[in-house]
C-alpha positions, -999 to 999 in steps of 0.1 A, spaced: -763 611 207 -747 642 213 -747 638 248 -739 608 247 -709 620 224 -698 641 250 -695 619 276 -672 599 254 -652 627 248 -652 636 288 -643 606 297 -610 604 276 -600 633 286 -601 623 320 -579 593 310 -557 613 290 -552 635 320 -551 608 341 -527 590 323 -506 622 319 -502 628 357 -496 591 361 -464 598 343 -454 630 357 -455 617 392 -431 583 380 -412 576 416 -399 541 406 -366 539 387 -383 515 361 -409 539 359 -386 570 352 -366 549 328 -399 542 311 -404 574 309 -370 584 299 -373 559 266 -407 573 254 -390 609 256 -358 600 240 -381 583 212 -405 610 212 -373 635 203 -361 613 175 -395 615 156 -394 651 159 -422 658 190 -400 680 209 -434 688 230 -443 654 238 -406 654 255 -409 681 271 -440 674 289 -423 641 308 -394 660 322 -411 670 354 -413 637 364 -376 624 355 -360 656 377 -343 629 400 -336 605 370 -296 604 363 -300 610 325 -327 641 326 -300 664 320 -292 643 293 -328 647 275 -328 685 291 -296 688 263 -316 675 233 -347 693 242 -325 724 243 -307 724 207 -340 709 194 -356 742 186 -327 765 188 -347 793 179 -373 787 213 -342 786 233 -328 818 248 -290 824 253 -297 826 291 -315 791 286 -280 774 276 -255 794 298 -274 783 325 -271 743 313 -239 754 307 -232 763 342 -254 735 358 -232 708 335 -196 717 342 -168 692 330 -193 667 310 -202 660 276 -234 678 280 -217 715 288 -192 707 260 -214 703 234 -240 731 250 -208 756 246 -201 747 212 -241 757 200 -241 790 219 -205 798 213 -216 795 173 -247 812 177 -229 844 196 -202 845 176 -227 844 143 -242 877 164 -208 891 169 -220 889 204 -179 888 217 -187 904 252 -213 875 261 -192 848 248 -165 855 271 -188 858 299 -212 829 291 -184 805 276 -159 785 300 -124 801 301 -109 765 287 -135 748 265 -130 709 251 -141 715 219 -115 729 193 -139 752 173 -154 769 210 -115 775 215 -113 794 184 -143 814 188 -131 828 227 -97 833 209 -119 855 185 -136 871 211 -108 882 229 -92 899 200 -122 914 191 -129 925 227 -94 947 227 -77 920 246 -56 917 214 -25 902 227 -42 877 255 -62 863 222 -30 861 191 -16 843 225 -42 814 225 -49 813 188 -9 810 180 -4 782 211 -37 767 190 -18 769 156 12 753 176 -4 730 195 -36 714 180 -36 678 163 -70 678 145 -74 702 113 -91 733 116 -127 735 109 -137 759 88 -156 781 120 -117 785 129 -108 807 94 -119 839 112 -93 833 143 -65 821 114 -67 857 96 -66 871 128 -28 858 134 -26 867 101 -40 907 97 -15 910 131 15 894 117 14 868 141 21 839 113 48 844 89 48 834 54 74 805 67 51 798 94 22 784 67 50 766 45 61 746 81 30 738 90 21 729 57 48 705 55 40 693 92 5 684 78 21 664 49 48 644 69 16 633 86 -7 626 59 -31 654 68 -32 663 29 -67 676 34 -58 701 61 -24 715 42 -49 715 9 -69 741 31 -38 762 45 -26 762 9 -53 790 0 -26 811 23 3 809 -4 16 828 -29 0 821 -66 37 804 -72 39 783 -41 7 775 -50 16 761 -81 42 743 -61 19 728 -36 0 712 -64 27 697 -76 36 681 -46 -4 667 -43 5 652 -78 41 642 -71 24 624 -37 -3 605 -62 27 592 -83 66 599 -67 84 577 -85 69 588 -122 62 624 -111 105 626 -97 121 622 -129 105 655 -146 111 668 -108 150 661 -111 155 682 -143 141 712 -129 160 743 -109 169 744 -78 146 755 -49 139 748 -13 101 745 -23 107 718 -52 136 702 -21 107 695 0 89 681 -27 119 657 -37 129 645 -2 92 639 5 88 617 -24 119 600 -25 110 593 12 75 579 -3 91 559 -26 115 543 3 83 533 22 72 511 -7 107 499 -28 139 507 -13 159 494 -37 141 522 -61 152 551 -42 189 544 -36 200 551 -69 167 582 -70 184 593 -43 221 593 -58 206 611 -91 190 636 -66 223 643 -53 241 650 -82 216 679 -97 203 697 -66 219 715 -32 206 695 -4 210 713 31 220 690 58 191 686 76 174 678 40 203 651 37 198 637 72 158 633 69 162 612 33 194 593 49 173 586 82 146 570 65 167 553 40 187 540 67 159 528 87 147 507 60 180 487 61 182 486 95 144 471 97 162 444 73 184 438 98 211 449 68 243 463 79 241 490 60 219 509 73 240 509 103 272 525 85 248 544 65 233 563 99 265 562 114 280 585 92 244 610 96 259 638 119 237 634 154 221 671 146 213 658 110 198 627 120 155 624 130 143 606 155 134 575 138 170 579 126 184 574 160 160 550 170 170 522 146 206 531 143 202 522 184 183 489 178 208 482 145 238 489 171 228 469 199 219 438 175 258 443 161 269 449 197 284 483 183 282 499 221 297 537 213 268 539 188 243 529 208 253 553 233 251 578 213 217 573 194 204 567 231 215 597 246 203 618 212 170 603 220 168 605 260 156 645 247 134 634 222 96 639 238 73 608 218 102 584 208 89 553 223 55 541 245 76 535 274 100 567 287 124 545 301 130 524 265 165 548 261 175 553 292 179 515 292 201 510 262 219 538 277 230 522 309 235 486 290 261 505 268 278 521 299 282 491 311 299 476 282 317 502 273 329 497 313 316 533 325 299 509 358 288 539 379 273 555 356 249 525 342 245 514 379 231 553 384 207 550 352 198 515 365 190 521 404 167 550 387 148 524 364 149 502 391 121 520 410 95 511 382 75 485 375 80 480 337 101 461 317 128 480 315 121 490 351 124 449 361 152 443 339 175 473 357 169 458 391 181 423 375 211 441 365 216 452 398 206 424 417 178 446 433 139 431 443 112 447 421 95 482 432 62 485 445 49 443 436 41 445 472 31 475 480 -1 478 497 -28 502 478 -35 534 490 -66 542 510 -88 562 483 -122 554 499 -129 590 503 -122 605 467 -147 568 457 -173 589 475 -169 616 465 -169 609 431 -198 583 433 -222 615 444 -211 631 411 -237 636 381 -218 626 353 -210 595 375 -246 587 380 -248 591 342 -225 566 334 -243 541 359 -274 545 346 -262 543 307 -246 512 315 -278 501 335 -293 508 302 -270 488 283 -250 516 265 -216 512 276 -198 533 243 -219 563 257 -215 553 294 -182 556 287 -177 587 268 -189 600 302 -164 586 325 -138 597 300 -147 631 299 -149 632 336 -117 621 337 -100 652 319 -109 677 353 -92 653 378 -62 648 390 -39 620 393 -53 605 427 -87 614 414 -83 593 383 -61 562 405 -96 568 428 -117 562 394 -98 530 386 -108 512 419 -142 522 420 -148 503 385 -127 477 390 -149 470 422 -173 476 403 -161 438 380 -150 462 349 -112 457 353 -114 470 317 -127 500 324 -99 501 354 -69 496 330 -78 519 305 -87 545 330 -54 540 344 -40 543 312 -51 583 310 -23 593 340 4 569 330 10 558 364 31 524 356 36 521 393 -4 514 405 -1 474 400 -32 469 423 -57 489 395 -33 480 371 -29 439 366 -65 426 385 -66 391 387 -96 383 361 -107 348 349 -82 332 373 -103 294 376 -102 295 339 -65 306 334 -51 278 360 -76 248 345 -64 256 311 -23 261 324 -22 230 338 -43 213 308 -17 228 286 15 227 306 21 261 300 23 290 328 -5 305 341 9 342 345 17 338 308 -21 330 297 -30 364 318 -2 387 306 -13 377 269 -46 382 281 -43 416 299 -22 430 265 -50 411 238 -85 424 254 -78 442 292 -102 415 301 -128 429 279 -142 396 269 -170 411 242 -135 424 227 -135 426 188 -104 441 171 -109 460 133 -92 429 122 -121 409 138 -98 395 162 -124 379 192 -125 374 230 -102 374 260 -77 365 235 -82 380 205 -83 348 186 -89 352 145 -121 332 134 -96 313 116 -71 303 138 -98 291 168 -114 269 140 -82 257 133 -72 249 171 -107 233 178 -101 209 149 -67 200 169 -88 197 198 -117 173 185 -139 206 189 -161 224 163 -161 258 162 -184 274 141 -199 309 155 -191 343 164 -204 340 197 -186 311 205 -151 322 202 -162 352 221 -172 328 254 -146 330 280 -139 295 286 -141 288 251 -113 314 239 -93 311 264 -90 271 259 -81 275 225 -58 305 232 -39 289 260 -35 257 230 -24 280 210 2 294 234 12 256 241 20 249 202 42 282 201 64 278 228 70 242 216 78 253 179 104 279 196 118 257 218 105 267 251 115 301 240 88 330 257 100 357 240 98 341 207 67 321 214 52 357 228 62 373 192 47 343 172 9 349 187 14 384 180 30 382 146 28 346 133 50 321 136 61 323 103 82 359 107 102 350 135 126 325 120 136 357 97 141 379 126 169 351 142 205 369 148 235 351 129 247 350 159 233 338 193 219 371 208 209 384 245 171 384 245 168 420 257 186 428 224 166 406 200 133 419 214 142 454 207 152 450 173 120 432 160 112 451 130 70 451 134 66 484 163 31 468 174 55 436 181 81 447 197 61 467 226 37 437 223 69 413 233 78 441 263 43 443 275 35 409 276 68 400 292 61 426 321 27 415 326 35 381 329 59 393 355 34 407 376 12 378 377 40 355 389 42 376 416 8 378 423 0 342 419 31 326 437 43 355 455 78 348 466 82 322 442 81 342 414 107 338 385 129 368 374 122 385 341 159 380 331 151 339 339 122 341 316 142 356 288 160 329 273 190 342 250 182 339 210 196 310 194 213 318 158 197 313 128 
């Protein structure tokens, strides 16, 4: 019996060894994938050694480095600094390298190994925490000016809240008096203006005891501005109190303008506000009046000195001025906006309106020069500028450059191969994280090559998002792929609408992602709300029930095209209004109608909703490009499609 047991045990051991050897010799891609998933499951189950045994079988597998990274961090006490540093060096400019860098930097900082940190952590780490550690290391190693400069740059430019791990670096800024007391207040004000209350609260610990009380008062006022303001207006004037009052009145105006107006009058009678403070409040009040197309807003915004009018004040002054055809006011506001970054998602908006104002003020030569500059670009305002001066549209007939060498180089990169394998495993989200991290290390031409590579692999959505990273609006070949062409052509004929318009809507709504689902639950290529899809289905005699039905490209485009037809009919063939209705709902469009007939470009730019205004501009530009792609020399000019808006 004992001998028989020994024999059975020997056989089991032999079979186990053979099984392990087989896995270690995995050669086909299918075998490697099976081993990878087994190792992944083992790590998730806490069986790190099982996963480690499978690593040799995956040396040639694209996701082996991902697995290695997970093994390295699973048992940190068993992983040396050298092993982490080697992994970082072997995986530059990658998500994997970023994550391991963060782990190693945290470990070295905790041990005050500043020299090793500077040696082992890349000079320009991706993660904010790692950047803080590097700046702190420079200071502690005697490179004080360099470290303080990096730390101050993080303070000035970071759009993220500083984590607790950055507190030592921030303390260094305070210790070396790089930050003044007013710097803290200024950042707190900026954070509060951007509703980053938690980060502002963290910084308030650096304030004096008296100012901490002001900050707590500010928080209480944020919670109930109208209630608190009555009490605030009875207190003694101070810069801190005025900042809270300014913020409170803006908050109240955002909720109910009629309540804010008398409170602002009362506040001015009790407090001596600076010009900048007055400009901040008056700009917000004028913005909401302009948002309603109320001419009181035009007068209010014009009264604010240019230097004290906010960015939003200038933008809404420009919009109301163009709607009212007040060309001098439009010129003043557009010139002011030209010098401010981030005033719009399209850089050319205010240049175009500057030119329109100059043209109407009979400054023809100056207007012509601006139009010529704009007309070099394949954008909404580039096309309109070309129409104003009778030029052909730029870039639409331009042959794309040869990007083959850059594409070949991309395909050899380990990160690209990881991207491919994640996609093959059906893990699109992880694949895209790898892809977009790769783009951060590339120049513009490399990004455009990546976009073309994505397009060649039938991923139009990825190509479009890739180009957007470098904002090259003139790379028409990769920005505007022709997708679902036959479905679109069939539905255009069936519904009696233009196919290029359907493509323009689809390009804006989903960027050709048939599986797209928005946070509002809009679905598919044309981003249909389920209720709208079912209503249209009933009109067409179809039963639309399941989410999966709406996501089907054929049905989605059929329903979306029928809805577009209805909108175009409802607004008497006016494409700008019908497009706005598709985005904002048809009920809002009559409320935005002008008192007198108005040029479409003026109406579009005065649409109150930021999203809808940008949406209409984008769809009209995209429609123009697709019209050229489908019809070549017979395409319509954008200005011909943008018919004037009738009076209410």
